[in-house]
PADO-496820 format. One record per residue (C-alpha): residue in three letters; x, y, z; residue number from 0. Coordinates in Angstrom, 2 decimals, m for minus. Layout:
REM residues N
   code      east     north        up   pos
    Ala         X         Y         Z   NUM
...
//
This chain:
REM residues 466
   code      east     north        up   pos
    Unk      8.58    m34.06     31.45     0
    Unk     11.18    m34.98     28.85     1
    Unk     10.74    m32.50     25.96     2
    Unk     12.83    m34.62     23.66     3
    Unk      9.88    m37.14     23.53     4
    Unk      7.43    m34.42     22.44     5
    Unk      5.15    m35.45     19.60     6
    Unk      3.15    m33.09     17.41     7
    Unk     m0.63    m33.70     17.47     8
    Unk     m0.74    m33.67     13.74     9
    Unk      1.67    m36.52     13.58    10
    Unk     m0.02    m38.52     16.27    11
    Unk     m3.41    m38.25     14.34    12
    Unk     m1.87    m39.01     11.03    13
    Unk     m0.32    m42.12     12.30    14
    Unk     m3.40    m43.16     14.35    15
    Unk     m1.29    m45.87     16.18    16
    Unk     m1.59    m46.99     19.67    17
    Unk      1.66    m46.36     21.64    18
    Unk      3.00    m47.24     25.06    19
    Unk      3.94    m43.67     25.84    20
    Unk      3.90    m40.20     24.17    21
    Unk      4.21    m36.59     25.39    22
    Unk      2.34    m33.79     23.95    23
    Unk      2.41    m30.00     24.65    24
    Unk     m0.15    m27.48     23.73    25
    Unk     m3.12    m25.32     24.87    26
    Unk     m6.45    m26.42     26.43    27
    Unk     m9.35    m25.87     24.11    28
    Unk    m12.07    m27.33     26.33    29
    Unk    m12.42    m29.24     29.54    30
    Unk    m15.26    m31.49     30.47    31
    Unk    m15.58    m33.40     33.74    32
    Unk    m17.54    m36.62     34.28    33
    Unk    m19.14    m37.91     37.43    34
    Unk    m16.96    m41.04     37.19    35
    Unk    m13.95    m39.08     38.30    36
    Unk    m12.52    m38.31     34.91    37
    Unk    m11.69    m35.19     32.93    38
    Unk    m11.78    m34.88     29.22    39
    Unk     m9.38    m32.23     27.72    40
    Unk     m9.26    m31.02     24.21    41
    Unk     m5.55    m30.07     23.49    42
    Unk     m4.29    m28.19     20.43    43
    Unk     m0.64    m27.38     19.53    44
    Unk     m1.26    m25.56     16.25    45
    Unk      0.21    m28.25     14.17    46
    Unk     m3.21    m28.98     12.75    47
    Unk     m6.78    m28.02     13.03    48
    Unk     m7.81    m31.09     15.03    49
    Unk     m7.52    m31.39     18.81    50
    Unk     m6.19    m34.47     20.65    51
    Unk     m8.60    m35.69     23.35    52
    Unk     m6.79    m36.34     26.56    53
    Unk     m8.60    m38.49     29.24    54
    Unk     m7.29    m38.02     32.88    55
    Unk     m8.30    m40.04     35.92    56
    Unk     m8.53    m37.76     38.85    57
    Unk     m6.57    m40.29     40.84    58
    Unk     m3.28    m40.07     38.78    59
    Unk     m0.39    m38.67     40.75    60
    Unk     m0.47    m34.75     40.82    61
    Unk     m3.92    m34.27     39.22    62
    Unk     m5.48    m32.64     42.13    63
    Unk     m2.56    m30.09     42.25    64
    Unk     m3.13    m28.93     38.73    65
    Unk     m6.85    m29.42     38.47    66
    Unk     m7.64    m25.91     39.24    67
    Unk     m5.37    m24.51     36.64    68
    Unk     m6.88    m26.64     33.75    69
    Unk     m8.94    m24.08     31.96    70
    Unk     m9.40    m23.01     28.35    71
    Unk     m6.30    m21.16     27.27    72
    Unk     m3.90    m22.87     29.69    73
    Unk     m0.63    m24.21     28.31    74
    Unk     m0.12    m27.80     29.39    75
    Unk      2.28    m30.89     28.85    76
    Unk      0.66    m34.35     29.04    77
    Unk      2.43    m37.67     29.08    78
    Unk      0.49    m40.88     28.69    79
    Unk     m0.61    m43.72     26.54    80
    Unk     m2.24    m43.62     23.20    81
    Unk     m5.29    m45.79     23.21    82
    Unk     m8.13    m46.58     20.78    83
    Unk    m10.67    m43.66     20.96    84
    Unk    m14.06    m44.58     22.18    85
    Unk    m15.63    m41.44     20.45    86
    Unk    m15.92    m40.24     16.85    87
    Unk    m13.65    m38.04     14.96    88
    Unk    m10.30    m39.49     15.74    89
    Unk     m8.74    m43.05     15.89    90
    Unk     m6.75    m42.40     19.14    91
    Unk     m6.83    m40.49     22.49    92
    Unk     m4.30    m39.96     25.12    93
    Unk     m4.74    m41.62     28.47    94
    Unk     m2.84    m39.20     30.73    95
    Unk     m0.33    m40.59     33.23    96
    Unk      1.01    m37.13     34.24    97
    Unk      0.02    m33.42     33.55    98
    Unk      1.97    m30.34     34.02    99
    Unk      0.60    m26.80     33.61   100
    Unk      3.19    m24.45     32.07   101
    Unk      0.91    m21.39     31.97   102
    Unk     m2.51    m20.64     33.45   103
    Unk     m5.31    m18.65     31.76   104
    Unk     m7.82    m17.16     34.26   105
    Unk    m11.22    m18.13     33.01   106
    Unk    m12.64    m14.87     34.10   107
    Unk    m10.15    m12.80     32.12   108
    Unk     m9.16    m15.02     29.13   109
    Unk    m11.18    m13.59     26.21   110
    Unk    m11.37    m16.77     24.13   111
    Unk    m13.95    m18.84     25.72   112
    Unk    m16.43    m21.20     24.09   113
    Unk    m18.59    m18.62     22.43   114
    Unk    m18.17    m17.52     18.91   115
    Unk    m16.31    m14.17     18.40   116
    Unk    m16.67    m11.80     15.52   117
    Unk    m13.60    m11.17     13.30   118
    Unk    m13.89     m7.57     14.16   119
    Unk    m13.47     m8.38     17.90   120
    Unk    m10.57    m10.70     17.16   121
    Unk     m8.69     m8.00     15.36   122
    Unk     m8.54     m6.10     18.59   123
    Unk     m6.79     m8.96     20.32   124
    Unk     m4.48     m9.84     17.34   125
    Unk     m2.06    m11.28     19.91   126
    Unk     m4.51    m13.96     20.86   127
    Unk     m6.56    m14.64     17.70   128
    Unk     m3.99    m17.19     16.31   129
    Unk     m5.36    m19.61     18.98   130
    Unk     m8.65    m19.69     17.29   131
    Unk     m9.58    m22.44     14.72   132
    Unk    m10.03    m19.96     11.91   133
    Unk     m6.71    m18.01     12.36   134
    Unk     m4.63    m21.01     12.94   135
    Unk     m6.00    m22.50      9.66   136
    Unk     m5.33    m19.15      7.85   137
    Unk     m1.72    m19.08      8.94   138
    Unk     m1.10    m22.74      8.12   139
    Unk     m2.52    m22.21      4.56   140
    Unk     m0.45    m18.98      4.38   141
    Unk      2.66    m20.95      5.32   142
    Unk      2.05    m23.58      2.84   143
    Unk      1.37    m21.04      0.00   144
    Unk      4.77    m19.35      0.79   145
    Unk      6.58    m22.56      0.69   146
    Unk      4.90    m23.38     m2.49   147
    Unk      5.79    m20.13     m4.13   148
    Unk      9.48    m20.80     m3.39   149
    Unk      9.30    m24.27     m4.75   150
    Unk      7.75    m23.31     m7.95   151
    Unk     10.40    m20.78     m8.82   152
    Unk     13.32    m22.74     m7.40   153
    Unk     12.33    m25.83     m9.41   154
    Unk     12.58    m23.72    m12.57   155
    Unk     15.94    m22.28    m11.84   156
    Unk     14.90    m18.79    m10.72   157
    Unk     17.20    m16.86     m8.29   158
    Unk     15.53    m15.65     m5.01   159
    Unk     16.46    m11.82     m4.75   160
    Unk     15.90     m9.53     m1.84   161
    Unk     15.17     m6.10     m3.30   162
    Unk     15.46     m2.86     m1.09   163
    Unk     12.78     m1.90      1.33   164
    Unk     14.10      1.74      1.42   165
    Unk     14.14      3.41     m2.01   166
    Unk     14.18      6.57     m3.95   167
    Unk     12.16      5.10     m6.86   168
    Unk      8.33      5.10     m7.11   169
    Unk      7.56      2.15     m9.38   170
    Unk      3.83      2.84     m9.85   171
    Unk      4.10      6.56    m10.09   172
    Unk      1.30      6.84     m7.69   173
    Unk      3.27      8.96     m5.02   174
    Unk      1.36      7.19     m2.15   175
    Unk      4.44      6.20     m0.23   176
    Unk      5.74      6.27      3.32   177
    Unk      8.55      8.66      3.78   178
    Unk     11.81      7.48      5.64   179
    Unk     13.62     10.34      7.28   180
    Unk     15.87     11.37     10.23   181
    Unk     15.01     14.93      9.83   182
    Unk     13.31     16.80     12.65   183
    Unk      9.53     16.88     11.50   184
    Unk      8.92     20.02     13.52   185
    Unk     11.95     21.95     12.20   186
    Unk     13.39     20.38      9.11   187
    Unk     16.27     22.22      7.39   188
    Unk     15.16     24.35      4.53   189
    Unk     16.81     25.63      1.27   190
    Unk     15.20     27.80     m1.26   191
    Unk     11.78     27.42      0.48   192
    Unk     12.00     23.52      0.30   193
    Unk     12.99     20.83      2.77   194
    Unk     16.80     20.24      2.25   195
    Unk     16.85     16.47      1.93   196
    Unk     20.65     16.78      1.32   197
    Unk     20.89     16.84      5.11   198
    Unk     18.78     13.77      5.60   199
    Unk     20.39     10.38      6.45   200
    Unk     20.66      9.21      2.81   201
    Unk     21.29     12.74      1.43   202
    Unk     17.97     12.57     m0.60   203
    Unk     14.22     11.87     m0.17   204
    Unk     13.59      8.24      0.64   205
    Unk     10.48      6.01      1.08   206
    Unk      9.26      2.62      1.82   207
    Unk      9.10      0.63     m1.39   208
    Unk      5.88     m0.11     m3.16   209
    Unk      7.41     m2.64     m5.37   210
    Unk     10.73     m4.42     m6.02   211
    Unk     10.23     m4.61     m9.80   212
    Unk     12.70     m2.05    m11.00   213
    Unk     15.49     m3.45     m8.89   214
    Unk     14.40     m6.96     m9.91   215
    Unk     14.96     m5.99    m13.52   216
    Unk     18.47     m5.05    m12.75   217
    Unk     19.34     m8.72    m11.78   218
    Unk     17.22    m10.16    m14.43   219
    Unk     19.51     m8.48    m16.82   220
    Unk     22.47    m10.48    m15.40   221
    Unk     20.85    m13.69    m13.95   222
    Unk     18.07    m14.15    m16.53   223
    Unk     15.35    m15.30    m14.16   224
    Unk     14.83    m13.92    m10.63   225
    Unk     11.97    m13.46     m8.25   226
    Unk     11.31    m11.41     m5.12   227
    Unk      9.15    m12.16     m2.18   228
    Unk      9.04     m9.47      0.36   229
    Unk      7.13     m6.69      2.12   230
    Unk      5.89     m3.60      0.26   231
    Unk      4.19     m0.61      1.62   232
    Unk      1.50      1.87      0.27   233
    Unk      0.23      5.02      2.10   234
    Unk     m3.13      4.89      0.66   235
    Unk     m5.80      6.16      3.15   236
    Unk     m8.17      3.47      2.24   237
    Unk    m10.18      1.62      5.03   238
    Unk    m11.67     m1.23      2.96   239
    Unk    m11.66     m4.99      3.16   240
    Unk     m9.23     m5.13      0.23   241
    Unk     m6.42     m2.78      1.32   242
    Unk     m3.43     m2.89      3.61   243
    Unk     m0.66     m0.49      4.26   244
    Unk      1.80     m3.14      4.62   245
    Unk      1.55     m6.29      2.39   246
    Unk      3.72     m8.91      0.70   247
    Unk      4.36     m9.14     m2.94   248
    Unk      5.73    m11.89     m5.28   249
    Unk      7.50    m10.47     m8.21   250
    Unk      9.33    m12.51    m10.93   251
    Unk     11.31    m10.82    m13.60   252
    Unk     12.54    m12.78    m16.58   253
    Unk     15.03    m11.93    m19.44   254
    Unk     14.13    m13.19    m22.89   255
    Unk     10.41    m13.38    m22.16   256
    Unk      7.71    m11.71    m24.13   257
    Unk      4.11    m11.15    m23.07   258
    Unk      2.90    m14.56    m24.18   259
    Unk      5.68    m16.28    m22.18   260
    Unk      4.73    m13.93    m19.10   261
    Unk      1.09    m15.07    m19.42   262
    Unk      2.02    m18.74    m19.62   263
    Unk      4.20    m18.40    m16.46   264
    Unk      1.48    m16.65    m14.55   265
    Unk     m1.11    m19.34    m15.37   266
    Unk      1.29    m22.14    m14.57   267
    Unk      2.11    m20.45    m11.40   268
    Unk     m1.35    m20.17    m10.08   269
    Unk     m2.46    m23.60    m11.08   270
    Unk      0.60    m25.00     m9.29   271
    Unk     m0.28    m23.19     m6.13   272
    Unk     m3.76    m24.26     m5.97   273
    Unk     m2.98    m27.75     m6.87   274
    Unk     m0.35    m27.80     m4.05   275
    Unk     m2.68    m26.30     m1.38   276
    Unk     m5.42    m28.59     m2.23   277
    Unk     m3.01    m31.64     m1.69   278
    Unk     m1.27    m30.39      1.50   279
    Unk     m3.95    m28.25      3.33   280
    Unk     m6.90    m30.54      2.94   281
    Unk     m8.13    m30.34      6.59   282
    Unk     m7.86    m26.60      6.70   283
    Unk     m9.54    m26.02      3.31   284
    Unk    m12.46    m28.31      4.36   285
    Unk    m12.92    m26.14      7.46   286
    Unk    m13.15    m23.03      5.27   287
    Unk    m15.37    m24.83      2.70   288
    Unk    m17.75    m25.60      5.66   289
    Unk    m17.45    m22.43      7.79   290
    Unk    m16.51    m19.51      5.45   291
    Unk    m17.43    m20.31      1.83   292
    Unk    m19.11    m23.58      0.68   293
    Unk    m17.72    m23.10     m2.98   294
    Unk    m14.05    m22.97     m2.06   295
    Unk    m13.12    m26.55     m2.91   296
    Unk    m15.04    m26.69     m6.04   297
    Unk    m13.63    m23.24     m7.14   298
    Unk     m9.97    m24.29     m6.46   299
    Unk    m10.38    m27.47     m8.38   300
    Unk    m11.72    m25.59    m11.35   301
    Unk     m8.64    m23.35    m11.37   302
    Unk     m6.36    m26.43    m11.50   303
    Unk     m8.43    m28.36    m13.94   304
    Unk     m9.27    m25.56    m16.68   305
    Unk     m7.18    m23.53    m18.82   306
    Unk     m7.48    m19.77    m18.27   307
    Unk     m9.46    m17.72    m20.85   308
    Unk     m7.35    m15.00    m22.72   309
    Unk     m8.85    m11.93    m24.32   310
    Unk     m7.54     m8.53    m25.41   311
    Unk     m8.62     m5.44    m23.46   312
    Unk    m10.60     m4.20    m26.49   313
    Unk    m12.53     m7.39    m26.56   314
    Unk    m13.21     m7.28    m22.96   315
    Unk    m14.60     m3.77    m23.20   316
    Unk    m16.98     m4.96    m26.05   317
    Unk    m18.25     m7.82    m23.98   318
    Unk    m18.90     m5.47    m21.06   319
    Unk    m20.61     m2.81    m23.21   320
    Unk    m23.04     m5.31    m24.70   321
    Unk    m23.78     m7.11    m21.45   322
    Unk    m26.71     m4.73    m20.61   323
    Unk    m25.57     m4.93    m16.96   324
    Unk    m26.00     m1.97    m14.80   325
    Unk    m22.39     m1.42    m13.57   326
    Unk    m21.64      1.29    m10.89   327
    Unk    m18.64      2.29    m13.04   328
    Unk    m19.38      3.05    m16.58   329
    Unk    m17.48      1.11    m19.31   330
    Unk    m15.72      2.68    m22.36   331
    Unk    m12.43      2.00    m24.15   332
    Unk     m9.64      3.67    m22.14   333
    Unk    m11.21      3.09    m18.69   334
    Unk     m9.61      1.27    m15.86   335
    Unk    m11.49     m2.06    m15.31   336
    Unk    m13.04     m2.01    m11.79   337
    Unk    m13.61     m5.08     m9.66   338
    Unk    m17.18     m5.29    m10.63   339
    Unk    m16.23     m5.57    m14.38   340
    Unk    m13.37     m8.09    m13.67   341
    Unk    m15.65    m10.32    m11.67   342
    Unk    m18.46    m10.12    m14.16   343
    Unk    m16.07    m11.38    m16.87   344
    Unk    m14.55    m14.25    m14.72   345
    Unk    m17.81    m15.24    m12.93   346
    Unk    m20.66    m14.66    m15.38   347
    Unk    m19.15    m14.68    m18.82   348
    Unk    m16.31    m17.20    m18.85   349
    Unk    m16.88    m18.83    m15.39   350
    Unk    m13.20    m19.37    m14.96   351
    Unk     m9.89    m17.42    m14.59   352
    Unk     m9.41    m14.84    m17.29   353
    Unk     m6.26    m13.09    m18.56   354
    Unk     m6.80     m9.64    m20.16   355
    Unk     m4.02     m8.24    m22.28   356
    Unk     m2.88     m5.30    m24.41   357
    Unk     m4.26     m2.45    m22.28   358
    Unk     m4.30      1.17    m23.29   359
    Unk     m1.03      3.07    m22.90   360
    Unk     m2.60      5.91    m20.96   361
    Unk     m3.83      3.86    m17.90   362
    Unk     m0.54      1.80    m17.52   363
    Unk      2.87      2.75    m16.10   364
    Unk      6.02      4.05    m17.95   365
    Unk      7.88      0.82    m18.07   366
    Unk      5.46     m1.28    m20.16   367
    Unk      6.48     m2.05    m23.73   368
    Unk      4.40     m0.28    m26.36   369
    Unk      2.67     m2.27    m29.07   370
    Unk      2.94     m1.26    m32.71   371
    Unk      1.19      2.02    m33.18   372
    Unk      1.57      2.99    m29.58   373
    Unk     m2.09      2.98    m28.55   374
    Unk     m1.65     m0.09    m26.34   375
    Unk      1.09     m1.74    m24.27   376
    Unk      2.03     m5.29    m23.70   377
    Unk      0.29     m5.54    m20.32   378
    Unk     m1.76     m8.32    m18.84   379
    Unk     m3.95     m8.96    m15.74   380
    Unk     m5.10    m12.19    m14.46   381
    Unk     m8.62    m12.26    m13.07   382
    Unk    m10.16    m14.84    m10.66   383
    Unk    m13.83    m15.41     m9.96   384
    Unk    m15.09    m13.87     m6.67   385
    Unk    m11.88    m11.69     m6.43   386
    Unk    m11.00     m9.99     m9.70   387
    Unk     m7.33     m9.21    m10.30   388
    Unk     m4.79    m11.43     m8.70   389
    Unk     m1.77    m10.82    m10.94   390
    Unk     m0.67     m7.69    m12.97   391
    Unk      2.33     m7.88    m15.28   392
    Unk      3.74     m6.82    m18.63   393
    Unk      6.54     m7.14    m21.08   394
    Unk      9.00     m4.28    m20.18   395
    Unk      9.96     m1.71    m22.60   396
    Unk     13.60     m2.56    m23.74   397
    Unk     14.24      0.24    m26.23   398
    Unk     16.19      3.11    m24.70   399
    Unk     14.78      5.88    m26.85   400
    Unk     11.21      4.68    m26.59   401
    Unk     11.50      4.28    m22.81   402
    Unk     12.91      7.74    m22.38   403
    Unk     10.17      9.20    m24.56   404
    Unk      7.49      7.38    m22.38   405
    Unk      9.05      8.54    m19.04   406
    Unk      8.99     12.09    m20.36   407
    Unk      5.34     11.68    m21.42   408
    Unk      4.53     10.43    m17.96   409
    Unk      6.37     13.49    m16.50   410
    Unk      9.09     11.50    m14.75   411
    Unk     12.63     12.79    m14.14   412
    Unk     14.75     10.85    m16.44   413
    Unk     17.91     11.88    m14.57   414
    Unk     16.63     10.28    m11.47   415
    Unk     15.94      6.95    m13.34   416
    Unk     19.21      7.12    m15.37   417
    Unk     20.30      3.68    m13.72   418
    Unk     17.05      2.23    m15.13   419
    Unk     17.76      3.63    m18.55   420
    Unk     21.21      2.33    m18.47   421
    Unk     19.74     m1.29    m18.58   422
    Unk     18.50     m0.38    m22.05   423
    Unk     21.98      1.23    m23.06   424
    Unk     24.25     m1.70    m22.02   425
    Unk     23.16     m5.01    m23.23   426
    Unk     19.36     m4.58    m23.46   427
    Unk     17.27     m7.63    m23.75   428
    Unk     13.54     m8.35    m24.12   429
    Unk     12.14     m9.06    m20.65   430
    Unk      8.90     m9.42    m18.73   431
    Unk      7.53     m9.82    m15.22   432
    Unk      4.40     m9.76    m13.04   433
    Unk      3.49     m9.03     m9.50   434
    Unk      1.00    m11.04     m7.13   435
    Unk     m0.32     m9.63     m3.89   436
    Unk      0.25    m12.48     m1.44   437
    Unk     m2.40    m11.48      0.97   438
    Unk     m4.97    m11.23     m1.79   439
    Unk     m3.89    m14.79     m2.75   440
    Unk     m4.37    m16.05      0.96   441
    Unk     m7.74    m14.24      1.06   442
    Unk     m9.04    m15.98     m2.07   443
    Unk     m7.61    m19.45     m1.07   444
    Unk     m9.27    m19.34      2.40   445
    Unk    m12.44    m17.47      1.42   446
    Unk    m11.89    m14.86      4.15   447
    Unk    m13.84    m11.69      3.39   448
    Unk    m11.39     m9.16      4.95   449
    Unk     m7.74     m8.87      3.90   450
    Unk     m6.92     m7.84      7.41   451
    Unk     m7.68    m11.48      8.57   452
    Unk     m5.16    m13.12      6.43   453
    Unk     m1.89    m11.25      7.62   454
    Unk     m0.61    m11.95     11.12   455
    Unk     m0.60     m8.26     12.15   456
    Unk     m2.56     m5.97      9.84   457
    Unk     m1.27     m2.41      9.31   458
    Unk     m4.01      0.10      8.04   459
    Unk     m4.80      3.71      8.47   460
    Unk     m4.90      4.69     12.30   461
    Unk     m4.00      1.06     13.23   462
    Unk     m0.35     m0.09     13.78   463
    Unk     m0.51     m1.84     17.09   464
    Unk     m0.37     m5.60     17.31   465
//
């Protein structure tokens, strides 16, 4: 079989044209035999959700030698003629001239047969779950969103930056970080009763990053507008449908932006992504709308078509307090908004995305710019219906003395962050940025309930295999 002639199933179905000869390669989804001496195979190559139907006469050369190998899961190559389809669902089907089996799949052992499997079961065979309709569709949507993210920033002149995965800085101040070390865990070198990290590989304590923001600010102070898009890690021992230990973040940082500019960019960004995925992932989104959540298409169109609501934190608290709704977590000024509060605002009150801004200083990190009076900071969160927070950002503090004072108030070692303070000593500039959790975006777009089902290989507590 001449691989140079291979055609993707997506391209064949999009063209819908009868052709004299074409070759396809993929995996058998189903096989059905007729009494008239024909076999009907459904072939999928991952290029789209739809299968291509292959009709094979049992009398074609070589069919009998491969017939016993043509089971669900087998990898095959088929050459034949595209003819008008006699059935519903697609305009053409492939009339086989020759069939080659590249890899068999024993039907008594291959776990993905016709019956429906739970997502919990499929997580246990993460190396095979991409062959299901659901996970193939998730990864195609994930791919398109990643492509669209780069397009959005590249079209606006942003510079794509790779920030370090190994770091000595804790951006969030949470301390829930994975340590990176070459020291003997059973007998580490000690000095003054403490582990001597001076003898470690990097000469000091290092961890996997929770964010590329601080390093991103370094380059925003030279290149004006940058963005990072890479893996981040958090050692939070949380087994929920919303948490991963390894996940991807999109983090733009922009010089000469204030909080309003930051909010404008975040809104434009989300509306761009949803418009793009609606245009380019129609088949997969229709599948999710039918099988996972029947409100997906309507909800996504609403995000594209409506401007986001914007309210200060104080007003949001007032709305929540007078709602008379029995929240699990009580509401008062100064509290961290929980998912139930965020969803109530976006789903019940405004019925669209909401941007909340000007949060209390005490509940936000050290790097956020203080508003006049110092009670609140120039922070903002973007909330989506059925999800809650999708983006968190702020205007960054650009005043050296104010930032130093804030760091001390948060009990941070200013000497350790001197490089960050230097950005405010040498040519400081107003600047802002935000972060978007990529898996949470994919989860929202597809309607999948568990975040472990929107990343190729989920990493969670007690789970790092496959």
